[in-house]
KESE-83719 format. One record per residue: x, y, z of N, C-alpha, C, O, CB in turn; residue in one letter. Coordinates in steps of 0.001 Angstrom, whole numbers, padded with zeros to 6 digits, always signed. Last residue first. Glycine has a CB too. Layout:
KESE-83719
XYZXYZXYZXYZXYZa ...
This chain:
KESE-83719
+078147+140137+116413+078161+138865+117531+077985+139846+118738+077929+139409+119887+079799+137735+117637r +079705+141714+115267+078542+142034+115274+077801+141079+116142+076703+141455+116554+078117+142147+114025i +082679+141294+116125+082059+142186+116650+080319+142533+116509+079702+143289+117259+082827+143088+116246w +082517+138879+114399+082599+138536+115694+082501+139641+116494+082241+139368+117666+083693+137856+115963l +082728+140124+112317+081300+138862+112315+081217+138729+114038+080220+138545+114737+081801+136784+111332r +085106+141204+111741+083794+141828+111770+082225+140718+112405+081059+140905+112753+083647+142323+110025l +086753+139136+112148+086749+140386+113186+085167+140887+113303+084372+140972+114239+087819+141782+112562l +086574+137767+109536+086157+137403+110820+085733+138016+112080+084818+137700+112841+086875+136875+111107t +087204+139981+107762+085748+139308+108139+085238+138803+109257+084185+139017+109858+085525+138363+107520a +089547+140193+108454+088668+141121+109059+087212+140722+108576+086200+141210+109080+089077+142625+108671s +090318+137707+107785+090432+137876+109090+089587+139434+109040+088867+139546+110032+092143+137768+109671l +090003+137688+105280+089395+136323+105993+089339+137265+107006+088219+137741+107188+090278+134702+106230v +091637+140149+104234+090326+139759+103939+089399+139001+104828+088283+139414+105143+090415+139109+102920a +094369+139332+104869+093737+140454+105324+091939+140586+105376+091223+140995+106290+094351+141478+104426f +094513+137527+103409+094616+137092+104619+093860+137752+105430+093063+137379+106292+095754+137072+105021l +094424+138099+100511+093287+137212+101128+093645+137084+102739+092829+136381+103336+093235+135582+100337a +096392+140277+101292+095241+140327+101067+094309+139306+101293+093427+139459+102139+095219+140633+100105f +098635+138010+101372+098545+138950+102514+097156+139696+102532+096640+139822+103643+099732+140004+102431l +097954+136587+098945+098437+135901+099724+098106+137064+101091+097153+136734+101796+099964+135418+099231i +099001+138577+096842+097815+138033+096935+097435+137269+098067+096210+137325+098181+097664+137375+095968g +101416+139138+097688+100683+140291+098004+099227+139889+097466+098310+140701+097588+101342+141663+097324t +102945+137125+096892+102611+137446+098502+101597+138367+098556+100871+138366+099551+103824+138072+099377s +102692+136739+094469+102163+135829+094988+102135+136338+096574+101294+135895+097356+102872+134556+094596i +104185+139407+093526+102592+138922+093248+102139+137912+093829+100908+137951+093847+102259+138580+091965a +106494+138885+094526+105740+139828+095058+104187+139576+094419+103175+139624+095119+106425+141261+094741f +107594+136896+093455+106954+136749+094815+106205+137652+095069+105224+137459+095787+107733+136676+095852t +107650+137740+090770+106683+136525+090869+106572+136275+092151+105647+135521+092454+107087+135255+090169r +109605+139530+090829+108219+139945+090697+107289+138763+090895+106117+138986+091199+107977+140589+089334v +111784+137678+091722+111144+138736+092360+109727+139348+092047+108881+139599+092906+111968+139649+092246r +111981+136473+089064+111585+135604+090895+110982+136647+091422+109766+136652+091616+113066+135069+092196s +112696+138722+087531+111629+137810+087308+110897+136956+088461+109698+136808+088695+112141+136943+086415s +115231+139276+089020+114090+140160+088741+112915+139527+088729+112109+139628+089654+114186+140821+087563l +116583+137196+088646+116258+137100+090142+115195+138721+089930+114485+139085+090868+118051+137135+091472r +116468+136892+085547+116380+135667+086319+116071+136291+087913+115126+135698+088433+117915+134692+086148t +118239+139562+085464+117257+139421+084924+115866+137708+085197+114653+137718+084984+118011+139673+083604q +120588+138823+086710+119822+139878+087068+118462+140067+086448+117626+140763+087025+120541+140935+086854r +121663+136555+085002+121368+136322+086160+120654+137257+086933+120022+136780+087875+122323+136034+086658e +121711+138245+082158+120981+136808+082773+120798+136431+083905+119716+135874+084091+121478+135780+082503e +123589+139696+082878+122274+140122+082656+121271+139414+082860+120234+139661+083476+122111+140461+081626q +126217+138293+083496+124949+138990+084710+123918+139769+084213+123313+140516+084982+125539+140062+085826l +125938+137357+081189+126200+136302+082165+125179+137294+083120+123983+137194+083393+128053+135893+082680r +126783+139177+079298+125632+138963+079166+125185+137868+080042+124097+137362+079769+125413+138810+077938n +129239+140317+080904+128264+141151+080765+126575+139986+080364+125538+140046+081026+128912+142344+079419e +130819+138290+079989+130395+138276+081560+129266+139484+081522+128354+139356+082339+131871+138658+082782d +130840+138525+077428+130247+137275+078022+129939+137584+079365+128893+137194+079884+131161+136040+077964v +132087+141194+077466+130785+140820+076917+130053+139550+077200+128824+139494+077212+130909+140846+075648l +134277+140688+078097+133826+141150+078573+132257+141563+078244+131510+142240+078951+134622+141713+078708m +135421+138839+076044+135109+138639+077240+134561+139230+077680+133662+138514+078122+135691+138508+077854r +135341+141090+073666+134677+139699+073861+134115+139582+075170+132996+139924+075554+135650+138530+073674s +137225+142800+074445+136250+143232+074530+134991+141616+074503+134072+141352+075278+136303+144429+073356a +139575+140852+074171+139403+141307+075197+138033+141720+075384+137443+141205+076334+140242+142142+075356v +139006+140458+071137+139216+139403+072278+138627+139618+073900+137783+139020+074568+140794+139278+072386e +139909+142792+070517+138511+142147+070247+138163+140860+071291+137182+140575+071977+138500+141572+068612r +142581+142419+071295+141507+143618+071789+140416+143492+071847+139723+143845+072801+141411+144645+071198m +143616+140656+069378+143386+140479+070868+142945+141340+071784+142913+141068+072984+144334+140174+071379q +142856+141610+066962+142518+140503+067352+142237+140464+068946+141187+140318+069572+143497+139645+066884d +144953+143642+066999+143817+144207+067165+142697+143065+067220+141572+143469+067516+143650+145216+066105m +147426+141949+067045+147338+142824+067932+145708+143070+068346+145209+142853+069450+148086+144010+067393a +146866+140548+064276+147237+140119+065135+146546+140930+066919+145609+140572+067633+148673+140168+064655e +147198+143158+062578+145591+142851+062613+145580+141595+064168+144661+141616+064986+144937+141899+060618k +150127+143666+063177+148924+144361+063789+147523+143922+063727+146716+144207+064613+148867+145537+063295r +150813+141001+061508+150999+141543+062969+150400+142505+063549+150032+142209+064686+152063+141905+063190q +149723+142015+059125+149604+140909+059291+149516+140886+061037+148483+140786+061700+150708+140182+058496s +151196+144576+058645+149665+144243+058967+149350+143170+059366+148452+143254+060204+148842+144336+058038l +153759+142883+058015+153549+144046+059136+151732+144256+059484+151238+144034+060590+154313+145738+058379m +153525+141603+056081+153592+140792+057224+153519+141897+058698+153308+141698+059895+155102+139839+057067e +152606+143117+054154+151891+142233+054294+152281+141509+055715+151428+140917+056376+151946+141499+053102r +155196+144915+054058+154140+145489+054526+152649+144581+054614+151644+145140+055052+154069+146658+053687l +156913+142877+052960+157257+143086+054184+155978+144148+055151+155832+144191+056372+158783+143736+053988q +156216+142197+050387+155934+141001+051938+156159+141595+053215+155799+141134+054298+157079+139587+052069p +154022+144763+049404+155081+144139+049519+155134+143107+050931+154503+143131+051987+156097+145210+049438s +151638+146150+047341+151275+145151+048810+152819+144188+048663+152861+143149+048005+149325+143813+048621i +152550+149535+046003+152363+147512+046048+152689+147159+047333+153534+147551+048138+153587+146405+044955a +150930+152110+046675+151906+151423+046628+151617+149934+046684+150708+149330+047254+152680+151862+047533v +150009+155544+045561+149555+154079+045636+150817+153389+045669+151752+153764+044962+148614+153557+044400t +149646+158449+047106+150825+157627+046399+150396+156149+046668+150425+155633+047785+152465+157968+047074v +148876+160104+049318+148377+159989+047546+149549+159609+046912+150312+160344+046284+147811+161525+046693d +151687+160534+051501+150307+160290+051001+150119+160133+049653+151058+160033+048863+149478+161266+051347p +153928+158151+052898+153900+159210+051931+152263+159421+051426+151666+158439+050985+154962+158783+050649s +154012+157026+055977+153283+156882+054980+153194+158022+053872+152292+158843+054033+152161+156604+055503a +154886+158687+058455+155726+157695+058183+155274+157146+056269+156170+156943+055450+155429+156419+059593d +152152+158568+059715+153123+159310+059503+154334+159411+058618+154577+160503+058107+153390+159325+060327h +151210+155743+060227+150441+157025+059340+151058+158086+059240+150456+158860+058496+149198+157543+059825r +153397+154569+061704+152817+154195+060055+152072+155257+059519+152300+155662+058379+151754+152873+059929s +152778+156027+064241+154088+156190+063301+153961+155623+061725+154395+156228+060745+155362+155317+064039a +150304+155471+064572+150613+156993+064017+151925+156947+063588+152309+157682+062679+150475+158230+065106e +150279+152587+065022+149186+153419+063803+149818+154942+063399+149827+155449+062277+147338+153775+064605a +151940+152684+067402+152498+151658+066226+151648+152799+064745+152197+153470+063871+151606+149394+066497w +150004+153739+069104+151478+154098+068890+152243+153957+067429+152842+154739+066691+152225+153218+069840e +148045+151696+068764+147811+153477+068402+149364+153752+068098+149810+153949+066968+147097+154709+070010h +149396+149518+070082+148413+149605+069100+148705+151272+068446+149626+151662+067728+146776+149294+069866w +149418+150873+072567+150341+150072+071838+149994+150059+070499+150583+150893+069810+150434+148757+072317h +146922+151166+073488+147921+152171+073202+148881+151940+072699+149451+152921+072221+148302+152734+074008a +145416+148873+073428+144997+149904+072377+146387+151060+072371+146745+151664+071359+143304+150716+072900y +146573+148000+075652+146791+146984+074522+146694+147789+073619+147608+147794+072795+145903+145792+074325q +145817+149480+077487+146989+149293+077138+147349+148503+076045+148504+148446+075624+147502+148939+078032n +142760+148908+077121+143563+150097+077144+144931+150311+076965+145289+151290+076311+143406+150554+078100r +142704+146527+077945+141985+146686+077146+142954+148047+076547+143733+147971+075597+140473+146743+077676l +143643+146770+080725+144230+145435+080092+144144+146230+078363+145143+146467+077684+142972+143624+080462d +141292+148183+081421+142981+149047+081237+143510+147821+080506+143875+148135+079373+144153+149539+083000r +139240+146321+081591+139285+147596+080422+140473+147976+080896+140749+148403+079775+138058+148936+080374v +140342+144140+083352+139701+143793+081242+139895+145507+080953+140702+145871+080097+137066+143016+080800r +139480+145961+085347+141366+145252+084896+141234+144839+083526+142012+145211+082648+142052+143533+085889e +137148+145946+085792+137725+147039+085659+139246+146679+084947+139837+147316+084075+137712+147733+087058q +136772+143607+086101+136088+144098+085069+136777+145191+084596+137017+145455+083418+134805+144388+085371r +137564+143238+089173+138412+142313+087745+137820+142800+086694+138497+142336+085776+138242+140511+087581q +136226+145412+090495+137754+145546+089979+138271+144328+089360+139448+144351+088999+138756+145884+091145p +133108+146657+090346+134096+145226+090106+135418+145168+089571+135692+144918+088397+133505+144320+089189a +132210+149467+090375+132439+148466+091531+132852+147084+091626+132947+146435+092668+131471+148380+092079d +132994+150641+088279+133989+150612+089291+133674+149758+090519+134455+149405+091404+134242+151955+089702s +131498+150393+085786+132057+149017+086198+132872+149418+087714+133375+148460+088302+133247+148316+084828i +131290+153060+084555+130057+152384+084804+130354+150864+085546+129361+150206+085856+129267+152246+083335l +134127+153943+084402+133114+154421+085190+131947+153451+085838+131712+153156+087010+132542+155371+084389e +134743+152324+082401+135353+151963+083770+134917+152525+084560+135034+152041+085685+136550+152082+084011e +133195+153171+080548+132934+152344+080819+133507+151797+081966+132935+150884+082561+132942+151906+079994l +134007+155829+080171+132848+156145+080683+132554+154200+080760+131399+153979+081125+131754+157411+079565h +137042+155664+079229+136471+155885+080468+135497+155804+081153+135541+155714+082380+136527+156531+080648d +136126+154116+076525+136831+153206+077954+136713+154071+079107+136307+153504+080121+138627+152793+077850l +134822+156725+075287+134125+155376+075696+134861+154421+076803+134269+154028+077808+133974+154502+074364t +137235+158158+075595+136116+158552+076115+135544+157567+076454+135520+157230+077638+135413+159261+075453t +138825+156769+073718+139503+156978+075211+138359+157240+075622+138089+156301+076370+140685+158113+075594p +137488+156919+071054+137650+155425+071892+138092+156145+073665+137444+155799+074653+139398+154137+070956l +137383+159257+070022+135966+158673+070785+136265+158027+071582+135790+158082+072717+134983+157898+070151a +139578+159549+068589+139160+160679+069041+138213+160321+070244+138235+160965+071293+138548+161469+067936t +139948+157377+066962+140991+157468+068059+140688+158488+069012+141269+158524+070097+142350+157740+067531s +137774+157379+065185+137573+156621+066388+138932+156821+067511+138881+156456+068686+137360+154998+065888g +138491+159356+063863+136878+159723+064791+137185+158739+065981+137026+158937+067186+135009+159177+063815a +140785+158599+062502+140472+159784+063484+139781+159784+064453+140078+160065+065615+139998+160676+063041v +139418+156364+061008+140582+156090+062083+140598+157674+063346+140464+157704+064570+142428+155927+060933y +137950+157479+059523+137207+156715+060547+138229+156460+061732+138013+156375+062941+136608+155295+059923p +139842+159027+057901+138727+159675+058645+137705+159139+059462+136816+159787+060014+138106+160243+057892e +141351+157563+056303+141790+158183+057635+140832+158710+058483+141007+158828+059696+142659+159209+057452l +140412+157795+053634+140267+156339+054643+140647+156639+055677+140245+155782+056464+141033+155039+054359f +141448+159952+052779+140027+159681+052905+139713+158695+053940+138922+158800+054877+139479+159226+051650r +143845+159951+051718+143381+160467+053119+142102+160325+053773+141781+160516+054945+143496+161703+053139n +145477+157128+050093+144305+158081+050456+143925+158343+051572+143650+157509+052435+143280+157799+050027e +147202+154629+050434+147497+156264+050874+146972+157401+050017+147599+158286+049434+149056+156565+050891r +146537+152449+049854+145990+153045+048736+146692+154608+049301+146654+155601+048574+144086+152816+048537t +147430+150985+052543+147507+150013+050984+147014+151280+049757+147194+150887+048605+145972+148273+050985l +146918+152764+054466+148308+151921+054181+148303+151673+052824+149132+152139+052042+148474+150475+054956l +144241+153200+054554+145070+154162+054182+146747+153742+053723+147495+154281+052906+144982+155079+055361f +143360+151150+054902+142781+151257+053812+143895+152379+053557+144413+152465+052443+141153+151505+053779g +143933+150475+057577+144301+149555+056398+144365+150199+055184+145271+149938+054393+143382+148469+056213r +143084+152805+058969+144664+152692+058766+144639+151828+057575+145210+152230+056561+145599+151995+060092l +139922+152143+058582+140665+152888+058109+142277+153034+058054+142726+153416+056974+140200+153653+058506g +140280+149302+060130+139539+149575+058539+139872+150648+057918+140173+150516+056731+138041+149726+058488s +140906+150122+062632+141707+148912+062059+141575+149308+060425+142516+149553+059668+140949+147204+062525e +138923+151930+063196+140202+152357+063209+141184+151281+062337+142044+151636+061531+140606+152523+064735q +136907+150342+063323+136697+151196+062336+138287+151891+061810+138696+152217+060696+135580+152283+062935d +137136+148519+065178+136733+148453+063964+137427+149368+062843+138178+149146+061893+135438+148676+064069l +137096+150405+067496+138350+149859+067415+138641+149017+065410+139649+148958+064706+138307+148551+068976l +134611+151203+067268+135389+152383+067061+136764+151468+066854+137532+151876+065983+135341+153620+068416l +132910+148779+068056+133000+149255+066446+133997+150449+066261+134252+150736+065092+131442+149806+065845k +134201+148062+070588+134139+147136+069366+134327+147729+067954+135173+147527+067082+132817+146475+069354q +133177+150497+071913+134419+150203+071891+134965+149422+070750+135893+149811+070042+134644+149640+072967a +130062+149639+071754+130838+150933+071044+132235+150743+070610+132607+150771+069437+130929+152152+072015e +129989+147290+073115+129686+147327+071653+130385+148362+070881+131037+148244+069843+128271+147521+071439y +130540+148487+075488+131789+147783+075354+131606+147749+073394+132483+148007+072570+131795+145961+076437v +128208+150319+075746+129399+151035+075874+130890+150015+075209+131900+150475+074678+129471+151420+077636e +126610+148273+076093+126201+149301+075055+127721+149881+074970+128293+149769+073886+124848+150511+075559a +126619+146902+078168+127145+146169+077129+127220+147027+075767+127702+146664+074693+126302+144916+076982k +126345+148833+080170+127823+148426+080049+128013+147804+078890+129115+147856+078343+128328+147546+081096v +123411+148897+079609+124561+150072+079825+125999+150007+079145+126571+150606+078235+124894+150137+081344q +122910+146756+080712+122560+146754+079066+123379+148155+078718+123892+148363+077618+120574+146852+078604v +123624+146733+083288+124242+145685+082797+123955+146237+080792+124758+146039+079880+123366+143986+083578t +121511+148633+084293+123101+149239+084199+124141+147766+083228+125205+147983+082647+123864+149537+086403h +119104+147313+084023+119469+148224+083195+121125+148910+083303+121694+149560+082427+118393+149191+083399r +119528+145560+086076+119701+145484+084750+120152+146290+083623+121008+146175+082746+118882+145240+084505v +119825+147359+088187+121118+146545+087740+120946+146043+086657+121953+145900+085963+121562+145495+088531w +117233+148306+088551+118564+149131+087765+119517+148688+087696+120402+149357+087163+119041+150222+088158e +115807+145962+089130+115683+146547+087662+116768+147574+087538+117244+147734+086414+114190+147261+087339a +116976+145691+091609+117152+144761+090458+117185+144992+089370+118028+144622+088552+116490+144019+090352d +115778+148064+093074+117026+147648+092611+117371+146639+091731+118300+146945+090984+117606+147410+093473g +112903+147227+092280+113639+148681+091354+114903+148245+091795+115517+147882+090792+113234+150615+091849l +112745+145223+093961+112165+145373+092725+113060+146034+091732+113697+145609+090768+110963+146081+092862l +113628+145970+096319+113992+145273+096209+113779+145194+094512+114807+145101+093841+113628+144546+097167d +111049+148247+096908+112380+148760+096954+113405+147473+096112+114042+147959+095178+112798+149066+098740r +109311+146427+096923+109146+147098+095755+110631+147663+095801+111355+147547+094812+107847+148179+095701v +109596+145031+099547+109742+144408+098092+109651+145121+096882+109882+144542+095820+108831+143490+097893q +109020+147090+100898+110618+146670+100920+110740+146056+100046+111797+146156+099423+111236+145947+101947f +106445+147705+100660+107648+148455+100271+108614+147965+099924+109178+148196+098855+108072+149121+101004a +105230+144906+101429+105047+145487+100106+106190+146654+099613+106736+146619+098511+103593+146121+100134l +105791+145358+104353+106357+144778+103565+106309+144406+102000+107177+143742+101433+106345+144112+104102l +104060+147775+104568+105547+147780+105169+106599+146786+104032+107548+147085+103308+105479+146966+106990i +101806+146783+104175+102456+148141+103095+104013+148098+103602+104972+148417+102899+101609+150106+103456a +101177+145268+105829+101489+144692+104503+102148+146242+104090+103288+146285+103628+099974+143961+103469i +101120+146555+108286+102225+145855+108517+102612+145240+106751+103726+144885+106364+101840+144602+109841s +099003+148126+107823+100667+148788+108530+101585+147947+107690+102412+148257+106833+101094+148425+110554g +096986+146365+107835+097239+147136+107172+098777+147776+106618+099361+147846+105537+096552+147740+107691v +097440+145309+110680+097631+144614+109487+097905+145304+108237+098883+144986+107561+096606+143898+109297l +096638+147892+112063+098086+147021+111915+098325+146499+111375+099502+146612+111032+098550+146374+112443a +094267+147802+111375+095044+149207+110779+096328+148413+111112+097122+148357+110173+094794+151030+111671v +093106+145504+112084+093129+145720+110785+094203+146847+110226+094785+146873+109142+091777+146038+110470p +093179+146368+114933+093652+145211+114525+094049+145010+112899+095090+144469+112528+092659+144309+114960l +091737+148530+115399+093257+148576+115714+093992+147614+114859+095035+147820+114240+093569+148232+117226a +089107+147663+115148+089480+148653+114351+090970+148943+114461+091452+149633+113562+088688+149774+114635i +088820+145466+117133+088408+145596+115735+088748+146677+115070+088565+146395+113886+087159+145522+115586a +089902+147396+119371+090516+146215+118918+090177+145915+117254+090985+146068+116337+089981+145021+119902f +087750+148712+119835+088895+149034+119548+089962+148329+118878+090715+148723+117987+089212+149330+120417r +085548+147038+120353+085514+147732+118793+086914+148473+118724+087273+148856+117610+084091+148999+118526i +086203+145984+122466+086183+145429+121505+086374+145825+120030+086946+145349+119049+085369+145023+121700t +086410+147975+124233+087482+147315+124270+087665+146495+122579+088636+146407+121829+087325+146323+125646r +083536+148645+124150+084487+149201+123752+085622+148926+123588+086168+149594+122710+084532+149838+124133r +082240+146144+125338+081872+146701+124071+083385+147648+123385+084057+147334+122403+080369+147770+124416v +083201+146356+127551+084066+144945+126858+083525+145109+125527+084018+144491+124583+083688+143166+127546n +082041+148371+128867+083474+148571+128781+083887+147317+127619+084876+147460+126900+084264+148413+130457m 
């Protein structure tokens, strides 16, 4: 009877240990995958912010070129950027739906852009096409003011990138820490399992 009980114990205990180790490792893998997903998410957000900055720059450059030369070919990046930027901001706001403070910056950028774009459209329609104009002091002052407005929008986007860079660094650090913890704990658990199994096997043989 004692032999049977010993055999059952010798079999059940390693099985229970393996099950416990599997559960612990499953939780750690889940945490690792979660951290990796957050890092990927941050990279996605940064890509959208960079795209928004590029579209703002394209529009500013295209409109300035048109106002200075009155050649319609300069409007191509302006028109393309005007179409693409709202979609980019929508996607960006959707990506950070879990962070109200970061969403507020996107809305701030959207509002500033709406004012700038309203002026840009008025300037574009008021300008006579295909007529080269001299840069008058009034035009120079107007372009300077609008450049300041565009610089403010770029500043908002830059602050967003600073936040995202910080988040990415924090999340990558946490992911690296979890990977090290996972590797160490896995080694320790399997070492303990091997020692305990060997001890139980020796006792059973005796």
